[in-house]
Legacy VTK file of the C-alpha trace (Angstrom):
# vtk DataFile Version 3.0
C-alpha trace
ASCII
DATASET POLYDATA
POINTS 222 float
3.947 121.545 20.574
2.281 121.264 17.296
2.889 123.341 14.181
0.369 125.838 13.603
-1.715 125.448 10.620
-1.139 127.585 7.653
-4.151 128.238 5.545
-3.945 126.658 2.025
-2.980 129.118 -0.658
-1.530 131.520 1.868
1.067 133.939 0.244
3.461 133.282 3.096
3.124 129.538 3.103
6.136 127.842 1.522
5.382 124.797 -0.603
4.906 121.405 1.112
4.753 117.958 0.052
3.143 116.832 -2.011
2.646 119.353 -4.902
1.589 116.371 -6.773
0.699 113.022 -6.078
3.425 110.701 -5.228
3.161 108.759 -8.281
3.285 111.889 -10.199
6.223 113.083 -8.172
8.081 109.787 -9.224
7.160 110.218 -12.970
8.578 113.797 -12.826
11.695 112.701 -11.378
12.093 109.955 -14.166
11.079 112.196 -16.828
13.550 114.996 -15.906
16.510 112.324 -15.203
15.586 108.837 -16.906
18.618 107.343 -14.835
16.064 107.161 -11.885
13.628 104.987 -13.604
15.611 101.534 -12.254
15.268 102.884 -8.540
11.726 104.331 -8.831
10.645 100.693 -10.238
12.307 99.042 -7.237
11.059 101.759 -4.677
7.815 102.506 -5.964
5.950 106.069 -5.427
7.539 108.803 -3.355
6.803 107.763 0.271
8.922 109.764 2.862
8.040 108.769 6.652
5.156 110.690 8.083
6.002 113.836 9.477
5.929 114.950 12.894
3.625 117.046 14.711
6.204 117.952 17.471
9.209 119.945 16.236
10.895 120.037 19.639
10.875 116.317 20.056
11.688 115.883 16.291
15.018 117.910 16.842
15.529 116.169 20.208
15.480 112.803 18.712
17.728 113.892 16.075
20.375 115.096 18.347
20.094 111.908 20.622
20.539 109.649 17.282
23.489 111.495 15.947
26.659 109.548 15.129
25.072 106.383 16.818
23.747 102.826 15.371
19.803 102.869 15.594
19.288 100.234 18.242
21.774 101.951 20.588
20.128 105.256 19.637
16.631 104.067 20.150
17.520 103.069 23.811
19.010 106.226 24.806
16.343 108.017 23.455
13.759 105.841 24.874
15.151 106.480 28.366
15.215 110.066 27.572
11.465 110.069 27.092
10.939 108.075 30.192
12.216 110.826 32.163
9.322 112.586 31.614
6.433 109.771 32.337
3.650 109.615 29.720
3.881 113.209 28.594
6.301 114.160 26.035
8.936 116.531 27.106
8.750 120.120 26.484
10.993 123.054 26.543
10.125 123.922 29.837
10.333 120.600 31.324
13.514 119.621 29.937
14.896 122.899 31.342
13.961 121.832 34.923
15.770 118.501 34.302
18.979 118.198 35.828
21.731 117.533 33.473
22.733 114.572 35.527
19.400 112.851 34.767
19.924 113.650 31.193
23.668 112.082 31.143
21.920 109.258 33.141
19.896 108.246 29.923
23.325 107.470 28.064
23.449 111.065 26.578
26.889 112.296 25.995
27.844 115.519 27.688
27.596 117.165 24.155
24.235 115.866 23.439
22.834 116.752 26.988
23.926 120.412 26.559
22.535 120.312 22.769
19.400 119.261 23.945
19.193 121.613 26.838
20.419 124.481 24.409
17.319 123.288 21.919
14.923 123.784 24.979
16.553 127.252 25.687
16.147 128.274 21.839
12.738 127.121 21.482
11.789 129.150 24.860
13.591 132.329 23.877
12.483 132.593 20.263
15.460 131.789 18.462
13.531 128.858 17.094
9.994 130.453 16.591
7.691 127.693 16.855
4.728 129.817 15.520
6.774 130.628 12.404
8.093 127.566 11.197
5.603 126.414 8.862
5.839 129.685 7.107
9.402 130.467 7.214
11.719 130.144 4.020
13.868 126.884 3.980
17.066 129.005 4.291
15.820 130.867 7.154
14.716 127.500 8.919
18.163 126.254 8.364
19.943 129.541 9.593
17.776 129.289 12.920
18.209 125.899 13.534
21.876 126.073 12.991
21.925 128.321 15.904
21.259 125.724 18.262
24.149 123.807 19.669
24.516 120.405 18.036
22.135 120.944 15.293
23.929 121.618 11.697
22.858 121.988 8.365
22.196 118.107 7.871
19.911 118.046 10.943
17.930 121.107 10.009
17.736 119.777 6.319
16.354 116.358 7.547
13.794 118.516 9.611
12.792 120.345 6.424
12.401 117.381 4.328
10.576 114.999 6.729
8.902 117.338 9.201
7.924 120.467 7.477
7.652 118.410 4.281
9.366 120.762 1.829
9.501 119.558 -1.471
12.750 120.870 -2.720
15.304 119.900 -0.058
18.787 118.836 -1.591
21.165 117.610 1.259
24.126 117.209 -0.876
26.280 116.687 2.288
24.350 113.490 3.109
26.314 110.389 2.469
23.739 108.292 1.457
22.460 110.883 -0.959
25.794 111.203 -2.642
26.313 107.238 -2.833
23.027 106.751 -4.173
23.372 109.147 -7.052
26.588 107.523 -7.946
24.811 104.142 -7.949
21.756 105.577 -9.813
24.080 106.987 -12.503
26.437 104.174 -12.698
29.416 106.101 -11.298
32.583 104.568 -9.923
32.991 107.399 -7.250
30.677 109.627 -5.283
30.150 113.025 -6.696
31.548 115.837 -4.523
28.755 117.931 -2.792
29.315 120.988 -4.800
28.949 119.328 -8.226
26.045 117.353 -6.771
24.491 120.786 -6.051
24.796 121.429 -9.729
23.481 118.056 -10.809
20.470 118.132 -8.835
19.057 121.184 -10.608
17.546 118.911 -13.258
14.994 117.658 -10.602
13.828 120.895 -9.231
11.281 121.661 -7.698
11.258 117.911 -6.530
14.681 117.470 -5.186
13.500 116.036 -1.867
12.170 112.869 -3.999
15.255 112.775 -5.757
17.229 112.650 -2.151
14.492 109.781 -1.115
15.254 107.761 -4.049
19.078 108.351 -3.659
18.666 106.683 -0.060
16.469 103.974 -1.647
19.189 103.340 -4.361
21.770 102.515 -1.545
18.964 99.975 -0.248
17.959 98.334 -3.429
20.986 98.817 -5.963
23.762 97.971 -3.802
25.414 94.845 -4.992
LINES 1 223
222 0 1 2 3 4 5 6 7 8 9 10 11 12 13 14 15 16 17 18 19 20 21 22 23 24 25 26 27 28 29 30 31 32 33 34 35 36 37 38 39 40 41 42 43 44 45 46 47 48 49 50 51 52 53 54 55 56 57 58 59 60 61 62 63 64 65 66 67 68 69 70 71 72 73 74 75 76 77 78 79 80 81 82 83 84 85 86 87 88 89 90 91 92 93 94 95 96 97 98 99 100 101 102 103 104 105 106 107 108 109 110 111 112 113 114 115 116 117 118 119 120 121 122 123 124 125 126 127 128 129 130 131 132 133 134 135 136 137 138 139 140 141 142 143 144 145 146 147 148 149 150 151 152 153 154 155 156 157 158 159 160 161 162 163 164 165 166 167 168 169 170 171 172 173 174 175 176 177 178 179 180 181 182 183 184 185 186 187 188 189 190 191 192 193 194 195 196 197 198 199 200 201 202 203 204 205 206 207 208 209 210 211 212 213 214 215 216 217 218 219 220 221
C-alpha cells in the first residue's frame, strides 16, 4: 500500500518537504519570527519523523493511539498487527477480520469500528490511495474526515508527517498552542483562531514552525 510516486516538477504535485534543506528551513523560521531562535538552537535543524510508505497503516495506527498513553497504545497496536502475522494489514484483510478479534486486541468498540470504516473507505475510493500524493491539503483533510474516528487533527498529522506537506498548521493541537506560548513568553495559550493569524508570518513553512512548537514543550518547559 505504498503511495504512488509523483514525478518531480509535476504541475499537479503539491509541495513536499523539504523545499529547502532542514537547516535552511530553520533559518527561515527564525528570520521570519526571531522568537524561535532559542528553540531552534536547542532542537537543531528541522527533523520530523520519517514518513510512512503505507497510508492505510499510518492512519490505523493513529486511530489506535488516540487518547491513550504511548506504552498502552503501542501494546494495543502491536496486538492488532499480530492478528495479521508477518504481513502488514490491508483494507481487504481487515474487512475479513471479525470485530470480536479487533476488540480482543484491546481496541475500544469505537476504535474497532473506526478501523473497519477506514478499510471500507480505502476499498471504495472515498480515500483514493492513488491520488493522495497529488491532492491539495484541504481535499486530503476533507476525504480523511469522512472516515469514522478521523478528525481534522489526525488528517493534519498525516499531511505533515506522512505526506510531508510543508505548510500544515495544526492550531487545535495542544502542543502547538503551548509551544507557541512558551516561545513567545506568553502567560496563556493563544486561541486557535488567533494562532492561525499569527502563523501566517512563517508561511510557507508552518509545518516546521509546528514541529518547533512541539520541541519547545520538550526543551523550554520549566
